[in-house]
N, C-alpha and C positions, 0 to 999 in steps of 0.2 A: 504494500500499501504506500502511497504517496500521501502523506498527512500534511494538510494545509489548516490554517486558523478556521476556515469556513467550511471546508469540505475534505473527503477523502477522495482520492482517485487512484488509478492504476497506471503502471507502466508495463508494456508488453516487451519481453525480450526475444531475440531471434536466435535460432540454431540453423547451421547449415542442412540444406536436403538437395540432393543432386538434381531434383525435379524444379527447382527454383530457377526462374529467368529473371536476369537483371538486364536493364536498357540504358544506354548512354546516349545523350543527345548532344553531340560536340559541335555542331553547326547551327544552333539556334541564334536567330537574330533578335534585335531588341524589340521589334514588333512582334514577336511569337510568344506562346503561353504554354506551358506544359501543365496540363491539369492532372492531378494524383488524387483518385478517390481514395479518401482515408477512413471511410466507415460505409457499412451498409446495413441496415437492420435486418434484411432478409437472410435467412438461415437455410437456403436451398441448395447450397453446393458453391455458389459464386463467392469470389474473395469477399470478405467481409471488412478486412483491416489491411492497409497497403503501408508497408514500412518503406521509408525513403531515406536517403543519405547524401553525403557528400565526400569528396576526396580531393588531394591535392593532385594536381597535374605536374609531372615531373619537367616538363619542357616549356613551362610557362615563363614568359620573359619577366625579369625583376621589376620592370617599370610598368607592368600591365595593371590596369584598375581593378581594384577588388570586386569580385563577385557579389552580387546582391540576390537576396531571396525575400520574397514576400509570402507570408502564410495568412490565408484568408479562410475562415470558417463559414460555410453556408449550409443553409438546412433547407432541402427540397422535400415537400410533401405531396405525394402524387395518391390521389384518391381514385379508386377504379369504380 
């Protein structure tokens, strides 16, 4: 558990599995967006949680601008 003054949350840890697929998007431009579904309430076999991360690129020039990431949480409710 991750205990905060006003709530208790959780953190998920990952373990390697040979069936995992990892994607790298090296040629994105400033006008492109990468959307990662972080959670799905349906428990029908599709991915419900999506881990994501970052890594250092070994050939990055020393004067390259720092990378930026913005996380936005959006709630979508679909009624049938």
